[in-house]
C-alpha positions as protocol buffer text, in pm:
chain_id: "A"
residue {
  index: 1
  type: UNK
  ca { x: 7897 y: 8483 z: 6687 }
}
residue {
  index: 2
  type: UNK
  ca { x: 8036 y: 8330 z: 7008 }
}
residue {
  index: 3
  type: UNK
  ca { x: 8115 y: 8662 z: 7149 }
}
residue {
  index: 4
  type: UNK
  ca { x: 7749 y: 8735 z: 7132 }
}
residue {
  index: 5
  type: UNK
  ca { x: 7614 y: 8463 z: 7275 }
}
residue {
  index: 6
  type: UNK
  ca { x: 7831 y: 8501 z: 7582 }
}
residue {
  index: 7
  type: UNK
  ca { x: 7790 y: 8874 z: 7626 }
}
residue {
  index: 8
  type: UNK
  ca { x: 7431 y: 8757 z: 7619 }
}
residue {
  index: 9
  type: UNK
  ca { x: 7440 y: 8511 z: 7870 }
}
residue {
  index: 10
  type: UNK
  ca { x: 7641 y: 8733 z: 8084 }
}
residue {
  index: 11
  type: UNK
  ca { x: 7385 y: 8974 z: 8058 }
}
residue {
  index: 12
  type: UNK
  ca { x: 7123 y: 8721 z: 8195 }
}
residue {
  index: 13
  type: UNK
  ca { x: 7372 y: 8619 z: 8488 }
}
residue {
  index: 14
  type: UNK
  ca { x: 7454 y: 8969 z: 8636 }
}
residue {
  index: 15
  type: UNK
  ca { x: 7126 y: 8993 z: 8817 }
}
residue {
  index: 16
  type: UNK
  ca { x: 7179 y: 8648 z: 8976 }
}
residue {
  index: 17
  type: UNK
  ca { x: 7557 y: 8755 z: 9038 }
}
residue {
  index: 18
  type: UNK
  ca { x: 7461 y: 9052 z: 9236 }
}
residue {
  index: 19
  type: UNK
  ca { x: 7190 y: 8859 z: 9413 }
}
residue {
  index: 20
  type: UNK
  ca { x: 7439 y: 8578 z: 9508 }
}
residue {
  index: 21
  type: UNK
  ca { x: 7678 y: 8789 z: 9654 }
}
residue {
  index: 22
  type: UNK
  ca { x: 7441 y: 9041 z: 9871 }
}
residue {
  index: 23
  type: UNK
  ca { x: 7218 y: 8756 z: 10013 }
}
residue {
  index: 24
  type: UNK
  ca { x: 7460 y: 8496 z: 10071 }
}
residue {
  index: 25
  type: UNK
  ca { x: 7607 y: 8797 z: 10317 }
}
residue {
  index: 26
  type: UNK
  ca { x: 7332 y: 8852 z: 10546 }
}
residue {
  index: 27
  type: UNK
  ca { x: 7045 y: 8639 z: 10406 }
}
residue {
  index: 28
  type: UNK
  ca { x: 6816 y: 8657 z: 10775 }
}
residue {
  index: 29
  type: UNK
  ca { x: 6835 y: 9022 z: 10792 }
}
residue {
  index: 30
  type: UNK
  ca { x: 6730 y: 9332 z: 10576 }
}
residue {
  index: 31
  type: UNK
  ca { x: 7007 y: 9477 z: 10416 }
}
residue {
  index: 32
  type: UNK
  ca { x: 7106 y: 9847 z: 10348 }
}
residue {
  index: 33
  type: UNK
  ca { x: 7020 y: 10003 z: 10024 }
}
residue {
  index: 34
  type: UNK
  ca { x: 7357 y: 10058 z: 9815 }
}
residue {
  index: 35
  type: UNK
  ca { x: 7538 y: 10423 z: 9823 }
}
residue {
  index: 36
  type: UNK
  ca { x: 7421 y: 10668 z: 9596 }
}
residue {
  index: 37
  type: UNK
  ca { x: 7625 y: 10770 z: 9342 }
}
residue {
  index: 38
  type: UNK
  ca { x: 7941 y: 11013 z: 9417 }
}
residue {
  index: 39
  type: UNK
  ca { x: 8223 y: 11186 z: 9262 }
}
residue {
  index: 40
  type: UNK
  ca { x: 8529 y: 11274 z: 9434 }
}
residue {
  index: 41
  type: UNK
  ca { x: 8855 y: 11472 z: 9333 }
}
residue {
  index: 42
  type: UNK
  ca { x: 9089 y: 11272 z: 9124 }
}
residue {
  index: 43
  type: UNK
  ca { x: 9456 y: 11304 z: 9177 }
}
residue {
  index: 44
  type: UNK
  ca { x: 9547 y: 11354 z: 8821 }
}
residue {
  index: 45
  type: UNK
  ca { x: 9299 y: 11631 z: 8788 }
}
residue {
  index: 46
  type: UNK
  ca { x: 9203 y: 11496 z: 8473 }
}
residue {
  index: 47
  type: UNK
  ca { x: 8805 y: 11488 z: 8520 }
}
residue {
  index: 48
  type: UNK
  ca { x: 8541 y: 11385 z: 8265 }
}
residue {
  index: 49
  type: UNK
  ca { x: 8188 y: 11520 z: 8235 }
}
residue {
  index: 50
  type: UNK
  ca { x: 7917 y: 11326 z: 8408 }
}
residue {
  index: 51
  type: UNK
  ca { x: 7685 y: 11178 z: 8117 }
}
residue {
  index: 52
  type: UNK
  ca { x: 7332 y: 11275 z: 8125 }
}
residue {
  index: 53
  type: UNK
  ca { x: 7192 y: 10963 z: 8212 }
}
residue {
  index: 54
  type: UNK
  ca { x: 7429 y: 10898 z: 8508 }
}
residue {
  index: 55
  type: UNK
  ca { x: 7090 y: 10873 z: 8717 }
}
residue {
  index: 56
  type: UNK
  ca { x: 6974 y: 10546 z: 8506 }
}
residue {
  index: 57
  type: UNK
  ca { x: 7028 y: 10225 z: 8711 }
}
residue {
  index: 58
  type: UNK
  ca { x: 7180 y: 9982 z: 8473 }
}
residue {
  index: 59
  type: UNK
  ca { x: 7216 y: 9599 z: 8543 }
}
residue {
  index: 60
  type: UNK
  ca { x: 7572 y: 9628 z: 8618 }
}
residue {
  index: 61
  type: UNK
  ca { x: 7828 y: 9924 z: 8758 }
}
residue {
  index: 62
  type: UNK
  ca { x: 8188 y: 9964 z: 8751 }
}
residue {
  index: 63
  type: UNK
  ca { x: 8301 y: 9976 z: 9112 }
}
residue {
  index: 64
  type: UNK
  ca { x: 8635 y: 10116 z: 9226 }
}
residue {
  index: 65
  type: UNK
  ca { x: 8784 y: 10040 z: 9570 }
}
residue {
  index: 66
  type: UNK
  ca { x: 8867 y: 10336 z: 9790 }
}
residue {
  index: 67
  type: UNK
  ca { x: 9143 y: 10265 z: 10018 }
}
residue {
  index: 68
  type: UNK
  ca { x: 9381 y: 10428 z: 10275 }
}
residue {
  index: 69
  type: UNK
  ca { x: 9759 y: 10513 z: 10151 }
}
residue {
  index: 70
  type: UNK
  ca { x: 9995 y: 10318 z: 10306 }
}
residue {
  index: 71
  type: UNK
  ca { x: 10244 y: 10538 z: 10576 }
}
residue {
  index: 72
  type: UNK
  ca { x: 10550 y: 10417 z: 10485 }
}
residue {
  index: 73
  type: UNK
  ca { x: 10901 y: 10573 z: 10499 }
}
residue {
  index: 74
  type: UNK
  ca { x: 11007 y: 10679 z: 10164 }
}
residue {
  index: 75
  type: UNK
  ca { x: 11371 y: 10644 z: 10054 }
}
residue {
  index: 76
  type: UNK
  ca { x: 11595 y: 10992 z: 10069 }
}
residue {
  index: 77
  type: UNK
  ca { x: 11616 y: 11143 z: 9739 }
}
residue {
  index: 78
  type: UNK
  ca { x: 11960 y: 10974 z: 9716 }
}
residue {
  index: 79
  type: UNK
  ca { x: 11831 y: 10642 z: 9707 }
}
residue {
  index: 80
  type: UNK
  ca { x: 11749 y: 10463 z: 9337 }
}
residue {
  index: 81
  type: UNK
  ca { x: 11460 y: 10264 z: 9509 }
}
residue {
  index: 82
  type: UNK
  ca { x: 11134 y: 10472 z: 9405 }
}
residue {
  index: 83
  type: UNK
  ca { x: 10859 y: 10566 z: 9674 }
}
residue {
  index: 84
  type: UNK
  ca { x: 10524 y: 10717 z: 9535 }
}
residue {
  index: 85
  type: UNK
  ca { x: 10271 y: 10750 z: 9810 }
}
residue {
  index: 86
  type: UNK
  ca { x: 10006 y: 10947 z: 9627 }
}
residue {
  index: 87
  type: UNK
  ca { x: 9842 y: 11175 z: 9861 }
}
residue {
  index: 88
  type: UNK
  ca { x: 9947 y: 11120 z: 10195 }
}
residue {
  index: 89
  type: UNK
  ca { x: 9890 y: 11471 z: 10307 }
}
residue {
  index: 90
  type: UNK
  ca { x: 9507 y: 11444 z: 10229 }
}
residue {
  index: 91
  type: UNK
  ca { x: 9206 y: 11242 z: 10381 }
}
residue {
  index: 92
  type: UNK
  ca { x: 9160 y: 10940 z: 10144 }
}
residue {
  index: 93
  type: UNK
  ca { x: 8795 y: 10963 z: 10239 }
}
residue {
  index: 94
  type: UNK
  ca { x: 8784 y: 11272 z: 10054 }
}
residue {
  index: 95
  type: UNK
  ca { x: 8968 y: 11158 z: 9725 }
}
residue {
  index: 96
  type: UNK
  ca { x: 9234 y: 11309 z: 9555 }
}
residue {
  index: 97
  type: UNK
  ca { x: 9473 y: 11018 z: 9661 }
}
residue {
  index: 98
  type: UNK
  ca { x: 9615 y: 10708 z: 9505 }
}
residue {
  index: 99
  type: UNK
  ca { x: 9288 y: 10516 z: 9479 }
}
residue {
  index: 100
  type: UNK
  ca { x: 9177 y: 10795 z: 9216 }
}
residue {
  index: 101
  type: UNK
  ca { x: 9451 y: 10763 z: 8963 }
}
residue {
  index: 102
  type: UNK
  ca { x: 9284 y: 10724 z: 8609 }
}
residue {
  index: 103
  type: UNK
  ca { x: 8959 y: 10834 z: 8778 }
}
residue {
  index: 104
  type: UNK
  ca { x: 8695 y: 10908 z: 8668 }
}
residue {
  index: 105
  type: UNK
  ca { x: 8776 y: 10890 z: 8329 }
}
residue {
  index: 106
  type: UNK
  ca { x: 8898 y: 10501 z: 8246 }
}
residue {
  index: 107
  type: UNK
  ca { x: 8594 y: 10374 z: 8460 }
}
residue {
  index: 108
  type: UNK
  ca { x: 8369 y: 10562 z: 8231 }
}
residue {
  index: 109
  type: UNK
  ca { x: 8520 y: 10475 z: 7927 }
}
residue {
  index: 110
  type: UNK
  ca { x: 8481 y: 10096 z: 8054 }
}
residue {
  index: 111
  type: UNK
  ca { x: 8157 y: 10134 z: 8107 }
}
residue {
  index: 112
  type: UNK
  ca { x: 8080 y: 10268 z: 7745 }
}
residue {
  index: 113
  type: UNK
  ca { x: 8293 y: 10001 z: 7598 }
}
residue {
  index: 114
  type: UNK
  ca { x: 8069 y: 9764 z: 7799 }
}
residue {
  index: 115
  type: UNK
  ca { x: 7766 y: 9894 z: 7645 }
}
residue {
  index: 116
  type: UNK
  ca { x: 7888 y: 9908 z: 7308 }
}
residue {
  index: 117
  type: UNK
  ca { x: 8063 y: 9560 z: 7265 }
}
residue {
  index: 118
  type: UNK
  ca { x: 7818 y: 9355 z: 7483 }
}
residue {
  index: 119
  type: UNK
  ca { x: 7435 y: 9333 z: 7561 }
}
residue {
  index: 120
  type: UNK
  ca { x: 7497 y: 9415 z: 7952 }
}
residue {
  index: 121
  type: UNK
  ca { x: 7306 y: 9749 z: 8004 }
}
residue {
  index: 122
  type: UNK
  ca { x: 7607 y: 9914 z: 8232 }
}
residue {
  index: 123
  type: UNK
  ca { x: 7538 y: 10215 z: 8420 }
}
residue {
  index: 124
  type: UNK
  ca { x: 7701 y: 10498 z: 8266 }
}
residue {
  index: 125
  type: UNK
  ca { x: 7909 y: 10601 z: 8572 }
}
residue {
  index: 126
  type: UNK
  ca { x: 8131 y: 10412 z: 8824 }
}
residue {
  index: 127
  type: UNK
  ca { x: 8082 y: 10361 z: 9181 }
}
residue {
  index: 128
  type: UNK
  ca { x: 8342 y: 10430 z: 9475 }
}
residue {
  index: 129
  type: UNK
  ca { x: 8342 y: 10153 z: 9709 }
}
residue {
  index: 130
  type: UNK
  ca { x: 8460 y: 10180 z: 10067 }
}
residue {
  index: 131
  type: UNK
  ca { x: 8476 y: 9865 z: 10259 }
}
residue {
  index: 132
  type: UNK
  ca { x: 8383 y: 10072 z: 10584 }
}
residue {
  index: 133
  type: UNK
  ca { x: 8025 y: 10130 z: 10466 }
}
residue {
  index: 134
  type: UNK
  ca { x: 7848 y: 9833 z: 10601 }
}
residue {
  index: 135
  type: UNK
  ca { x: 7718 y: 9590 z: 10324 }
}
residue {
  index: 136
  type: UNK
  ca { x: 7786 y: 9826 z: 10052 }
}
residue {
  index: 137
  type: UNK
  ca { x: 8060 y: 9635 z: 9876 }
}
residue {
  index: 138
  type: UNK
  ca { x: 7810 y: 9354 z: 9836 }
}
residue {
  index: 139
  type: UNK
  ca { x: 7583 y: 9542 z: 9573 }
}
residue {
  index: 140
  type: UNK
  ca { x: 7898 y: 9507 z: 9360 }
}
residue {
  index: 141
  type: UNK
  ca { x: 8030 y: 9206 z: 9247 }
}
residue {
  index: 142
  type: UNK
  ca { x: 8326 y: 9316 z: 9030 }
}
residue {
  index: 143
  type: UNK
  ca { x: 8572 y: 9541 z: 9211 }
}
residue {
  index: 144
  type: UNK
  ca { x: 8878 y: 9707 z: 9061 }
}
residue {
  index: 145
  type: UNK
  ca { x: 9149 y: 9896 z: 9223 }
}
residue {
  index: 146
  type: UNK
  ca { x: 9465 y: 10062 z: 9090 }
}
residue {
  index: 147
  type: UNK
  ca { x: 9806 y: 10179 z: 9251 }
}
residue {
  index: 148
  type: UNK
  ca { x: 9778 y: 9908 z: 9515 }
}
residue {
  index: 149
  type: UNK
  ca { x: 10166 y: 9927 z: 9544 }
}
residue {
  index: 150
  type: UNK
  ca { x: 10066 y: 10220 z: 9791 }
}
residue {
  index: 151
  type: UNK
  ca { x: 9740 y: 10086 z: 10006 }
}
residue {
  index: 152
  type: UNK
  ca { x: 9745 y: 9985 z: 10300 }
}
residue {
  index: 153
  type: UNK
  ca { x: 9434 y: 9806 z: 10424 }
}
residue {
  index: 154
  type: UNK
  ca { x: 9298 y: 9797 z: 10794 }
}
residue {
  index: 155
  type: UNK
  ca { x: 9245 y: 9498 z: 10956 }
}
residue {
  index: 156
  type: UNK
  ca { x: 8877 y: 9517 z: 10921 }
}
residue {
  index: 157
  type: UNK
  ca { x: 8894 y: 9595 z: 10579 }
}
residue {
  index: 158
  type: UNK
  ca { x: 9103 y: 9313 z: 10485 }
}
residue {
  index: 159
  type: UNK
  ca { x: 8853 y: 9087 z: 10678 }
}
residue {
  index: 160
  type: UNK
  ca { x: 8559 y: 9265 z: 10448 }
}
residue {
  index: 161
  type: UNK
  ca { x: 8755 y: 9199 z: 10153 }
}
residue {
  index: 162
  type: UNK
  ca { x: 8828 y: 8854 z: 10210 }
}
residue {
  index: 163
  type: UNK
  ca { x: 8425 y: 8777 z: 10330 }
}
residue {
  index: 164
  type: UNK
  ca { x: 8351 y: 8937 z: 9973 }
}
residue {
  index: 165
  type: UNK
  ca { x: 8553 y: 8712 z: 9769 }
}
residue {
  index: 166
  type: UNK
  ca { x: 8452 y: 8428 z: 9922 }
}
residue {
  index: 167
  type: UNK
  ca { x: 8126 y: 8479 z: 9896 }
}
residue {
  index: 168
  type: UNK
  ca { x: 8138 y: 8528 z: 9507 }
}
residue {
  index: 169
  type: UNK
  ca { x: 8317 y: 8860 z: 9426 }
}
residue {
  index: 170
  type: UNK
  ca { x: 8589 y: 8940 z: 9198 }
}
residue {
  index: 171
  type: UNK
  ca { x: 8877 y: 9204 z: 9260 }
}
residue {
  index: 172
  type: UNK
  ca { x: 9122 y: 9312 z: 8976 }
}
residue {
  index: 173
  type: UNK
  ca { x: 9425 y: 9547 z: 9078 }
}
residue {
  index: 174
  type: UNK
  ca { x: 9598 y: 9692 z: 8835 }
}
residue {
  index: 175
  type: UNK
  ca { x: 9893 y: 9987 z: 8767 }
}
residue {
  index: 176
  type: UNK
  ca { x: 10167 y: 9889 z: 9013 }
}
residue {
  index: 177
  type: UNK
  ca { x: 10522 y: 9820 z: 8929 }
}
residue {
  index: 178
  type: UNK
  ca { x: 10831 y: 9696 z: 9056 }
}
residue {
  index: 179
  type: UNK
  ca { x: 10993 y: 9544 z: 9352 }
}
residue {
  index: 180
  type: UNK
  ca { x: 10900 y: 9793 z: 9641 }
}
residue {
  index: 181
  type: UNK
  ca { x: 10529 y: 9852 z: 9520 }
}
residue {
  index: 182
  type: UNK
  ca { x: 10446 y: 9484 z: 9502 }
}
residue {
  index: 183
  type: UNK
  ca { x: 10626 y: 9414 z: 9855 }
}
residue {
  index: 184
  type: UNK
  ca { x: 10325 y: 9694 z: 9986 }
}
residue {
  index: 185
  type: UNK
  ca { x: 10083 y: 9527 z: 9783 }
}
residue {
  index: 186
  type: UNK
  ca { x: 10123 y: 9226 z: 9929 }
}
residue {
  index: 187
  type: UNK
  ca { x: 10175 y: 9290 z: 10286 }
}
residue {
  index: 188
  type: UNK
  ca { x: 9769 y: 9388 z: 10284 }
}
residue {
  index: 189
  type: UNK
  ca { x: 9660 y: 9120 z: 10016 }
}
residue {
  index: 190
  type: UNK
  ca { x: 9824 y: 8852 z: 10235 }
}
residue {
  index: 191
  type: UNK
  ca { x: 9645 y: 8964 z: 10538 }
}
residue {
  index: 192
  type: UNK
  ca { x: 9330 y: 8900 z: 10306 }
}
residue {
  index: 193
  type: UNK
  ca { x: 9427 y: 8578 z: 10211 }
}
residue {
  index: 194
  type: UNK
  ca { x: 9734 y: 8452 z: 10447 }
}
residue {
  index: 195
  type: UNK
  ca { x: 9611 y: 8087 z: 10317 }
}
residue {
  index: 196
  type: UNK
  ca { x: 9638 y: 8139 z: 9952 }
}
residue {
  index: 197
  type: UNK
  ca { x: 9926 y: 8172 z: 9714 }
}
residue {
  index: 198
  type: UNK
  ca { x: 9926 y: 8403 z: 9425 }
}
residue {
  index: 199
  type: UNK
  ca { x: 10029 y: 8227 z: 9076 }
}
residue {
  index: 200
  type: UNK
  ca { x: 10064 y: 8326 z: 8731 }
}
residue {
  index: 201
  type: UNK
  ca { x: 9755 y: 8288 z: 8529 }
}
residue {
  index: 202
  type: UNK
  ca { x: 9832 y: 8023 z: 8256 }
}
residue {
  index: 203
  type: UNK
  ca { x: 9763 y: 8079 z: 7867 }
}
residue {
  index: 204
  type: UNK
  ca { x: 9503 y: 7833 z: 7867 }
}
residue {
  index: 205
  type: UNK
  ca { x: 9290 y: 7977 z: 8170 }
}
residue {
  index: 206
  type: UNK
  ca { x: 8931 y: 8074 z: 8050 }
}
residue {
  index: 207
  type: UNK
  ca { x: 8997 y: 8430 z: 8193 }
}
residue {
  index: 208
  type: UNK
  ca { x: 9202 y: 8481 z: 7881 }
}
residue {
  index: 209
  type: UNK
  ca { x: 8919 y: 8342 z: 7645 }
}
residue {
  index: 210
  type: UNK
  ca { x: 8596 y: 8450 z: 7713 }
}
residue {
  index: 211
  type: UNK
  ca { x: 8525 y: 8724 z: 7445 }
}
residue {
  index: 212
  type: UNK
  ca { x: 8890 y: 8742 z: 7299 }
}
residue {
  index: 213
  type: UNK
  ca { x: 9134 y: 8514 z: 7248 }
}
residue {
  index: 214
  type: UNK
  ca { x: 9446 y: 8667 z: 7448 }
}
residue {
  index: 215
  type: UNK
  ca { x: 9717 y: 8407 z: 7460 }
}
residue {
  index: 216
  type: UNK
  ca { x: 9940 y: 8659 z: 7288 }
}
residue {
  index: 217
  type: UNK
  ca { x: 9933 y: 8973 z: 7522 }
}
residue {
  index: 218
  type: UNK
  ca { x: 10223 y: 9235 z: 7590 }
}
residue {
  index: 219
  type: UNK
  ca { x: 10289 y: 9477 z: 7874 }
}
residue {
  index: 220
  type: UNK
  ca { x: 10067 y: 9780 z: 7870 }
}
residue {
  index: 221
  type: UNK
  ca { x: 10222 y: 10082 z: 7961 }
}
residue {
  index: 222
  type: UNK
  ca { x: 10105 y: 10388 z: 8119 }
}
residue {
  index: 223
  type: UNK
  ca { x: 10085 y: 10746 z: 7967 }
}
residue {
  index: 224
  type: UNK
  ca { x: 10455 y: 10772 z: 8063 }
}
residue {
  index: 225
  type: UNK
  ca { x: 10538 y: 10562 z: 7765 }
}
residue {
  index: 226
  type: UNK
  ca { x: 10502 y: 10858 z: 7511 }
}
residue {
  index: 227
  type: UNK
  ca { x: 10745 y: 11076 z: 7675 }
}
residue {
  index: 228
  type: UNK
  ca { x: 10990 y: 10754 z: 7795 }
}
residue {
  index: 229
  type: UNK
  ca { x: 10947 y: 10519 z: 7525 }
}
residue {
  index: 230
  type: UNK
  ca { x: 10969 y: 10277 z: 7794 }
}
residue {
  index: 231
  type: UNK
  ca { x: 10703 y: 9994 z: 7842 }
}
residue {
  index: 232
  type: UNK
  ca { x: 10811 y: 9930 z: 8210 }
}
residue {
  index: 233
  type: UNK
  ca { x: 10859 y: 10174 z: 8531 }
}
residue {
  index: 234
  type: UNK
  ca { x: 11084 y: 10108 z: 8798 }
}
residue {
  index: 235
  type: UNK
  ca { x: 11222 y: 9782 z: 8779 }
}
residue {
  index: 236
  type: UNK
  ca { x: 10909 y: 9617 z: 8681 }
}
residue {
  index: 237
  type: UNK
  ca { x: 11074 y: 9499 z: 8343 }
}
residue {
  index: 238
  type: UNK
  ca { x: 10825 y: 9167 z: 8309 }
}
residue {
  index: 239
  type: UNK
  ca { x: 10453 y: 9193 z: 8320 }
}
residue {
  index: 240
  type: UNK
  ca { x: 10252 y: 8954 z: 8517 }
}
residue {
  index: 241
  type: UNK
  ca { x: 9897 y: 8823 z: 8482 }
}
residue {
  index: 242
  type: UNK
  ca { x: 9868 y: 8689 z: 8857 }
}
residue {
  index: 243
  type: UNK
  ca { x: 9582 y: 8543 z: 9072 }
}
residue {
  index: 244
  type: UNK
  ca { x: 9449 y: 8417 z: 9369 }
}
residue {
  index: 245
  type: UNK
  ca { x: 9207 y: 8113 z: 9302 }
}
residue {
  index: 246
  type: UNK
  ca { x: 8963 y: 7995 z: 9510 }
}
residue {
  index: 247
  type: UNK
  ca { x: 8901 y: 7632 z: 9610 }
}
residue {
  index: 248
  type: UNK
  ca { x: 8713 y: 7532 z: 9293 }
}
residue {
  index: 249
  type: UNK
  ca { x: 8972 y: 7727 z: 9060 }
}
residue {
  index: 250
  type: UNK
  ca { x: 8781 y: 8009 z: 9023 }
}
residue {
  index: 251
  type: UNK
  ca { x: 8999 y: 8334 z: 8993 }
}
residue {
  index: 252
  type: UNK
  ca { x: 8940 y: 8587 z: 9293 }
}
residue {
  index: 253
  type: UNK
  ca { x: 9187 y: 8816 z: 9252 }
}
residue {
  index: 254
  type: UNK
  ca { x: 9336 y: 8910 z: 8895 }
}
residue {
  index: 255
  type: UNK
  ca { x: 9659 y: 9085 z: 8948 }
}
residue {
  index: 256
  type: UNK
  ca { x: 9781 y: 9270 z: 8664 }
}
residue {
  index: 257
  type: UNK
  ca { x: 10131 y: 9362 z: 8792 }
}
residue {
  index: 258
  type: UNK
  ca { x: 10405 y: 9582 z: 8602 }
}
residue {
  index: 259
  type: UNK
  ca { x: 10141 y: 9700 z: 8342 }
}
residue {
  index: 260
  type: UNK
  ca { x: 9901 y: 10015 z: 8387 }
}
residue {
  index: 261
  type: UNK
  ca { x: 9559 y: 9888 z: 8174 }
}
residue {
  index: 262
  type: UNK
  ca { x: 9418 y: 10169 z: 8331 }
}
residue {
  index: 263
  type: UNK
  ca { x: 9565 y: 10413 z: 8152 }
}
residue {
  index: 264
  type: UNK
  ca { x: 9516 y: 10249 z: 7820 }
}
residue {
  index: 265
  type: UNK
  ca { x: 9175 y: 10341 z: 7850 }
}
residue {
  index: 266
  type: UNK
  ca { x: 9201 y: 10673 z: 8022 }
}
residue {
  index: 267
  type: UNK
  ca { x: 9410 y: 10798 z: 7737 }
}
residue {
  index: 268
  type: UNK
  ca { x: 9257 y: 10600 z: 7438 }
}
residue {
  index: 269
  type: UNK
  ca { x: 9189 y: 10912 z: 7271 }
}
residue {
  index: 270
  type: UNK
  ca { x: 9534 y: 11061 z: 7265 }
}
residue {
  index: 271
  type: UNK
  ca { x: 9687 y: 11004 z: 6920 }
}
residue {
  index: 272
  type: UNK
  ca { x: 10046 y: 10979 z: 7054 }
}
residue {
  index: 273
  type: UNK
  ca { x: 9930 y: 10673 z: 7295 }
}
residue {
  index: 274
  type: UNK
  ca { x: 9951 y: 10366 z: 7071 }
}
residue {
  index: 275
  type: UNK
  ca { x: 9614 y: 10226 z: 6996 }
}
residue {
  index: 276
  type: UNK
  ca { x: 9752 y: 9862 z: 7016 }
}
residue {
  index: 277
  type: UNK
  ca { x: 9774 y: 9904 z: 7391 }
}
residue {
  index: 278
  type: UNK
  ca { x: 9404 y: 10041 z: 7438 }
}
residue {
  index: 279
  type: UNK
  ca { x: 9288 y: 9780 z: 7194 }
}
residue {
  index: 280
  type: UNK
  ca { x: 9426 y: 9506 z: 7469 }
}
residue {
  index: 281
  type: UNK
  ca { x: 9303 y: 9701 z: 7749 }
}
residue {
  index: 282
  type: UNK
  ca { x: 8956 y: 9713 z: 7651 }
}
residue {
  index: 283
  type: UNK
  ca { x: 8995 y: 9343 z: 7583 }
}
residue {
  index: 284
  type: UNK
  ca { x: 9103 y: 9242 z: 7913 }
}
residue {
  index: 285
  type: UNK
  ca { x: 8882 y: 9419 z: 8096 }
}
residue {
  index: 286
  type: UNK
  ca { x: 8589 y: 9279 z: 7914 }
}
residue {
  index: 287
  type: UNK
  ca { x: 8706 y: 8942 z: 7931 }
}
residue {
  index: 288
  type: UNK
  ca { x: 8762 y: 8994 z: 8315 }
}
residue {
  index: 289
  type: UNK
  ca { x: 8428 y: 9133 z: 8357 }
}
residue {
  index: 290
  type: UNK
  ca { x: 8235 y: 8857 z: 8174 }
}
residue {
  index: 291
  type: UNK
  ca { x: 8447 y: 8586 z: 8350 }
}
residue {
  index: 292
  type: UNK
  ca { x: 8345 y: 8730 z: 8682 }
}
residue {
  index: 293
  type: UNK
  ca { x: 8006 y: 8685 z: 8606 }
}
residue {
  index: 294
  type: UNK
  ca { x: 8021 y: 8316 z: 8467 }
}
residue {
  index: 295
  type: UNK
  ca { x: 8212 y: 8128 z: 8651 }
}
């Protein structure tokens, strides 16, 4: 009953959240229309059929951040330090790079879970969002990015993301592991918020207690678990649920480090992938979503 009440309230609030983010950005001028739905090649070549109702707008859409990959010098083959720079030989504006990992399968399953488990009328397809596309990001109060251990935001993109967050947006990052990828992530995130600390989210934070109580969490591994038996990748042995807060104590950036929550949705129908990880992945995504619309 508690979950149903919260979900009903969230459905009522989703429109207000969207209007607040868009109008707060530019109240005096007519803003652009949102970009139409578009689909890009995915790096893993694991496509998913477009749902027949994909043209129905819905009240909420899952927004995935497009970003340029970091241009770094990878170690030699003899080095023990990993280096995964997905898609350095591709144009990130055309897909098939690191931002498309788990895409679009995980995105559409998240939307389906929202439809099934809440009363939010979610659009059945995701929306890739490019920070360079004018005001487009302001139409999507919830933004998600994967493999941020291989991103490199430009100065203008960092400034746009900061503005989006300070105006009420919510940003979730996922699927990056170990010291090297953390340092790459942090380099861009520090340019977004050079004056704000990244801290661990405590167990009593409301973000873990919106639809489900997630006090007892485990490290959610990617698909590699069914081959390696390891829940970690590289030297990312310990999972971290971290955040950047605003001045009122609201989580603006939710950081899922040393885990792969997206894979838990993408591969939830794989009988070899443990159901307990997919269950936690669904609960975490929906908790974060409801939190983003009620806080």
